[in-house]
Steps between C-alpha positions, in 0.01 A plus 500: 500500500670813609879544485665459847714809451193701412324361821788636719538810291872448428721472201662172371851625597413588877735347764408295798470811737272688248298178471447469874427864540216478236358179665483678842318790351250297309434253776441772764250676256299198401518304832146346558494619870557858392223480247221361712522147373424620140491201243689705235769591738550141605519393132751780431694411811543141375628638157761708683618219708515266198698755298757558782534121559611451139707814454689479831647144393775541258430175310118555481548863389758384222243245381215759506710747306570250231181315464234710683236329711557173319847486652380506851179272496493296813729745677244738632415637144250420237220677683486255789573770755709481812378264784474609856836337588664684218348834613619428866858421391523807266366740780735347748795561278427857380325662800667308787470667843250768363220241492647252727192451727248525229655250257690284741830612345798705618652447839269222638551424859669149511361246735714497809620722779476883422802721545509745796438870456770755457559740777614870504716662768585870506847554651651836582882524495751778559729648219797358683341151465420555132870612449695217684251221487362354828328202653157597639277275717125526431192324646237388236163367590427203255291191447682184626420134449322364795732267690220295638361387163820577297285740275246238401218672693363163608495376861832301578437130415251595215550606144309720258253333267455561117248762421176359380430814295790479278630161548834633619559703186452837670298635212142433373367557148153615399362553142328827437361509145788483236770493760622289797598707798759371732550645848644439841311232701303706765499197745871458529634831376702331242702267735306189395473390854252543789583492880220319675671492845691832535800549717420708809819722531450628145125453460553293193694776308821312535675837592559714803628861505801572675792759513835400346840678554706536176829640435510717193819617323471845354737536202718794474386769267119436520276803451164609622226275365733203436352152545647178649348169426536203746399192323293261712461736803129576430195331623498118516308321220173320582504127552883492483530732202822696435538828688459828340776786484561797718555832333677766701453862383767735631473867585809706592439759769613852430838587626590804714818579291477337155253517224518218229484547129546169334847392604614850599462653841454875573613654816476876594779605723521853670826694432610785740497827311883570571578136368306575185665831452856402574485123395568211721373161574188359667382143590211339328316183618514194277372143503791325342849441665844544357848619564395858507189430705535445885312256726208751535452513132611858441683616194689827460378734222705778352322852497630719227556871576199702425243213520139597468189328633397224262847405389508126466799265537466154346687212674538211275402152630361619833129437410273186500615168361319363205272206589626310194864558421798669625399857416486760788333847487660830619459726817386856402603742775298827468641796694295734694688812595388598854476855618629546860249603766516649855808716425689686765554871474852451386400241243237743372762769472728286294219393277420869428877560422487219259186613333657859454801345327312264273403616161344356190794268438420325828119473409492406144145338515353800682640740232357298219166474679477873553584568148207267390271656771584860383402406145183345617391797718581745210266308280225517758535867579582610147820660620850389365 
């Protein structure tokens, strides 16, 4: 008689995880249904299940390790092979959901009312709502229990009868060769009951579709793609079963002023050329309030003398709140120096006078750029 460890292709010191993995591999390879009902495959398959039934049990494995096959006679060993019930139990334990319908294991539908379906609702919100939290009213079409029959599906005054196909179990079993296959009863759809005299308002379904108005609280700090789950707000279950859930997927509309980066907000603010040159102060929009922020959500920003386009000022704690916690992001104010347009004759004259008096000291970036450009041009033309 072959050694159980040899049958599964494992060492005697293997752990439970390695044992189960080896069994999965061998069972899948030698499954009779995958080998055209071959007699050798069926025999090999029984050996594999027998080996696993012994080695997966700590006490049986200890007895086998000490006394060999003699230590497990009568416990599935000794060449008797595993019976169908043993094979079914082993597959149900190891493969679970993967072979639920074929082997009758996994998440079998229990006899009784089925749970309602989950629903999805796409909700578009503003950045202000995502920042400060908000209550939003939505209208959701959902399946509701029929009031006339109270969700039973049968005409008022009558009751559903037990399904004759499954005897009320909701599932039927049929034997196919080596295995017994269990599946949902096709007559009652798994409910175990049949409606012989259907309710007219719902046509025997026990449900009607109506619109429901719900209030949804948007938590502060949510980001684009966030999901909110409202338990029990989905479709009603059949025959009085529990309701499903409603999942609300949020999308934040692009803002005219702010761009979000995690918890930080970026805002580009134009700065007059004179203010950028001489220094001064500008006002930037913000979403958060405070002592230095007026009722219109504006905050003063200092502009250093000689500010160039692209200079960014970070305002701590003026960004988005964290969804979980007290952390808050920053507001990044990027400055864009604006060149004046539509100048009068006098303004143009003053600009020319300014240009004549400004030298390299007033244009350090231009001076550095021209030096690099001259070097590049010299390399192209071959002239120093």
